[in-house]
C-alpha positions as CSV (number, residue, x, y, z in Angstrom):
1,M,-54.8,-51.4,-86.0
2,T,-52.2,-54.1,-87.3
3,K,-49.6,-51.5,-88.1
4,S,-50.0,-49.5,-84.8
5,M,-49.7,-52.5,-82.8
6,R,-46.5,-53.6,-84.8
7,R,-45.1,-50.2,-83.9
8,I,-45.8,-50.4,-80.2
9,W,-44.4,-53.7,-80.3
10,F,-41.1,-52.8,-81.8
11,R,-40.9,-49.7,-79.6
12,R,-41.3,-51.7,-76.2
13,P,-38.1,-53.5,-76.4
14,R,-35.9,-50.3,-76.9
15,R,-37.7,-48.9,-73.9
16,R,-37.0,-52.0,-71.9
17,G,-33.3,-52.0,-73.0
18,K,-32.6,-48.3,-72.1
19,M,-34.0,-49.2,-68.7
20,G,-31.9,-52.1,-68.3
21,E,-28.9,-50.2,-69.1
22,H,-29.8,-47.6,-66.4
23,S,-30.3,-50.2,-64.1
24,Q,-27.0,-51.8,-64.6
25,L,-25.2,-48.6,-64.5
26,L,-26.7,-47.7,-61.1
27,T,-26.1,-51.1,-59.9
28,A,-22.4,-51.0,-60.8
29,T,-22.1,-47.5,-59.1
30,L,-23.5,-48.8,-55.9
31,L,-21.3,-51.7,-56.1
32,G,-18.2,-49.4,-56.7
33,L,-19.1,-47.3,-53.8
34,A,-19.7,-50.0,-51.5
35,A,-16.3,-51.4,-52.6
36,A,-14.5,-48.2,-52.1
37,F,-16.1,-47.7,-48.6
38,F,-15.0,-51.2,-47.6
39,L,-11.5,-50.5,-48.8
40,I,-11.2,-47.5,-46.8
41,W,-12.7,-49.1,-43.6
42,W,-10.2,-51.9,-44.2
43,L,-7.0,-49.7,-44.7
44,N,-8.0,-47.7,-41.6
45,A,-8.7,-50.7,-39.5
46,T,-5.1,-52.2,-40.7
47,L,-3.2,-49.1,-40.6
48,H,-4.4,-47.4,-37.4
49,P,-3.0,-49.9,-34.9
50,Q,0.2,-50.0,-36.9
51,L,0.6,-46.3,-37.2
52,A,-0.3,-45.7,-33.7
53,A,2.4,-48.3,-32.3
54,L,5.2,-46.8,-34.5
55,A,4.3,-43.2,-33.7
56,H,4.1,-44.1,-30.1
57,A,7.3,-45.8,-30.1
58,Q,9.2,-42.9,-32.0
59,L,7.5,-40.4,-29.8
60,Q,8.6,-42.2,-26.6
61,N,12.4,-42.0,-27.9
62,H,12.2,-38.4,-28.6
63,M,10.4,-37.5,-25.4
64,T,13.0,-39.4,-23.4
65,L,15.8,-37.6,-25.1
66,I,14.1,-34.1,-24.7
67,S,13.2,-34.5,-21.1
68,T,16.8,-35.6,-20.1
69,Q,18.5,-32.9,-22.0
70,A,16.3,-30.2,-20.7
71,V,17.2,-31.4,-17.0
72,M,20.9,-31.5,-17.8
73,D,20.8,-28.1,-19.5
74,T,19.1,-26.4,-16.6
75,I,21.3,-28.0,-13.9
76,E,24.5,-26.7,-15.9
77,Q,22.9,-23.2,-16.5
78,Q,22.0,-22.9,-12.8
79,A,25.1,-24.6,-11.5
80,L,23.2,-26.5,-9.0
81,T,24.3,-29.2,-6.6
82,Y,22.7,-31.5,-3.7
83,S,23.4,-28.7,-1.1
84,D,21.6,-26.0,-3.1
85,M,18.5,-28.0,-3.0
86,V,18.6,-30.2,0.1
87,I,19.2,-28.5,3.7
88,L,20.4,-31.2,6.1
89,Q,20.3,-30.6,9.9
90,L,22.8,-32.7,11.6
91,K,22.7,-34.4,15.2
92,P,25.8,-33.7,17.5
93,D,27.2,-37.2,16.6
94,G,27.0,-36.2,12.7
95,E,23.8,-38.2,11.7
96,V,21.1,-36.5,9.8
97,Q,18.2,-35.2,11.9
98,T,16.0,-33.4,9.5
99,M,15.9,-32.9,5.7
100,S,14.2,-30.0,3.9
101,V,14.3,-28.5,0.5
102,D,14.6,-24.9,-0.8
103,T,11.2,-24.8,-2.2
104,V,11.8,-21.6,-4.2
105,R,14.9,-23.0,-5.9
106,L,13.0,-26.3,-6.7
107,N,9.8,-24.5,-8.3
108,S,12.0,-22.2,-10.2
109,F,14.0,-25.3,-11.4
110,R,11.1,-27.3,-12.4
111,S,9.6,-24.3,-14.6
112,L,12.8,-23.7,-16.3
113,V,13.0,-27.4,-17.4
114,L,9.4,-27.5,-18.5
115,E,9.9,-24.4,-20.5
116,G,12.8,-26.3,-22.1
117,V,10.8,-29.4,-22.8
118,T,7.9,-27.4,-24.4
119,A,10.4,-25.6,-26.5
120,Q,11.6,-28.7,-27.9
121,I,8.2,-30.3,-28.2
122,G,7.1,-27.4,-30.5
123,S,10.0,-28.5,-33.0
124,L,8.2,-32.0,-33.3
125,Y,4.6,-30.4,-34.4
126,C,4.9,-32.3,-37.6
127,Q,6.8,-35.5,-37.9
128,N,7.3,-37.8,-41.0
129,L,7.1,-41.5,-40.3
130,R,7.7,-44.1,-42.6
131,I,6.0,-47.5,-42.5
132,P,6.8,-50.8,-44.6
133,L,4.0,-51.7,-47.2
134,G,3.9,-55.2,-45.8
135,V,1.9,-53.9,-43.0
136,L,-1.0,-53.7,-45.2
137,T,-1.1,-57.5,-45.5
138,G,-1.7,-57.9,-42.0
139,I,0.9,-60.9,-41.9
140,D,3.5,-60.7,-39.1
141,F,6.6,-62.0,-41.3
142,L,5.7,-59.4,-44.0
143,S,5.0,-56.5,-41.8
144,A,8.7,-55.3,-42.0
145,R,9.0,-55.7,-45.7
146,G,8.5,-53.8,-48.8
147,P,8.9,-50.1,-49.9
148,Q,8.3,-47.4,-47.0
149,L,5.3,-45.5,-47.1
150,P,5.6,-41.8,-45.8
151,I,3.2,-40.8,-43.3
152,K,2.9,-37.2,-41.8
153,V,2.0,-37.2,-38.0
154,T,0.9,-34.0,-36.3
155,I,1.8,-33.7,-32.6
156,V,-0.1,-31.7,-30.0
157,A,1.6,-32.1,-26.5
158,A,1.6,-30.5,-23.1
159,A,4.2,-31.3,-20.3
160,T,4.0,-31.5,-16.4
161,G,6.7,-32.3,-13.9
162,Q,6.3,-33.8,-10.4
163,F,9.4,-34.2,-8.0
164,R,9.7,-37.3,-5.7
165,N,12.3,-38.9,-3.3
166,E,14.0,-42.1,-4.0
167,F,16.1,-43.9,-1.3
168,L,18.5,-46.8,-2.2
169,E,20.6,-48.8,0.2
170,A,24.3,-47.8,-0.8
171,G,26.3,-49.9,1.9
172,I,26.6,-50.5,5.6
173,N,24.7,-47.7,7.5
174,Q,24.8,-45.6,4.0
175,T,21.7,-44.5,2.0
176,L,21.7,-43.1,-1.6
177,H,19.1,-40.2,-1.7
178,R,18.1,-39.0,-5.0
179,I,15.6,-36.2,-6.1
180,M,13.8,-37.5,-9.2
181,L,11.7,-35.4,-11.7
182,D,9.1,-37.4,-13.2
183,I,8.4,-35.5,-16.7
184,T,5.0,-36.3,-18.1
185,I,4.0,-35.4,-21.5
186,T,0.5,-35.9,-22.9
187,A,0.7,-35.9,-26.5
188,H,-2.3,-36.0,-28.9
189,L,-1.2,-37.7,-32.3
190,L,-3.3,-36.7,-35.3
191,L,-2.7,-39.7,-37.8
192,P,-4.2,-40.2,-41.3
193,S,-6.2,-43.2,-39.8
194,G,-7.5,-41.2,-36.8
195,S,-6.3,-39.6,-33.6
196,S,-4.5,-41.5,-30.8
197,E,-3.1,-40.1,-27.4
198,A,-0.1,-41.0,-25.6
199,V,1.1,-40.3,-22.1
200,I,4.8,-40.7,-21.7
201,T,6.6,-40.2,-18.3
202,T,10.3,-39.9,-18.0
203,P,12.0,-40.1,-14.7
204,V,15.2,-38.1,-14.5
205,C,17.5,-37.7,-11.8
206,V,18.1,-34.0,-10.7
207,T,20.6,-34.5,-7.8
208,E,21.8,-37.3,-5.4
209,A,24.0,-37.7,-2.5
210,I,25.1,-40.6,0.1
211,I,23.5,-39.9,3.6
212,V,25.6,-41.6,6.2
213,G,23.5,-43.1,9.3
214,Q,19.8,-43.5,9.6
215,V,17.4,-41.7,7.2
216,P,15.1,-39.3,9.5
217,Q,11.7,-40.7,9.9
218,T,10.3,-37.1,8.8
219,Y,12.3,-36.3,5.6
220,L,11.7,-33.5,3.0
221,N,8.4,-32.9,0.9
222,V,9.9,-32.3,-2.6
223,N,6.5,-31.1,-4.0
224,P,5.7,-27.8,-2.3
């Protein structure tokens, strides 16, 4: 009895030691996973606003250039002038009585512009952005410092266009009439830290002319 009890006495500490090692390993693993998840959450919370703001700013610049260039290219290709788009009927004294537009030509113009914008947007499907490493600190004066981190952004966008009139005082008894095309691009940005949506509207002047006299009370509808 004494020998068997001694054997049991010496075996029990070994079993407890193995269980303790397994428990410590499991605890360390759980703590490691928790730390990793916290680090991922912290990086996402820190990076996403910065990435979204940077991507929106760069996208705004690209879309403004694209929209403006598409309008200019279409005007040049079609050789369009104010009189091609706007039809004026004058009173005997030379003042403008009514204003109307060539709806077919305006619709065709808008379609061509949006085709050009869409084609250019396709070339921006993937953009490589770079953000300073200091952004990770969350400190404002360090946000622009440090090595540049390369970030790839996927852009999916669609464009629409809306005409509108703009009348500006141009002098005594004179009014500057502009036909503006507001090009709106809705872009979905797929960032490493999550998705973001940007709606960018760029107003571009299509044509303009000085109207002498009073602007007629009933003027053209530029969105047929």
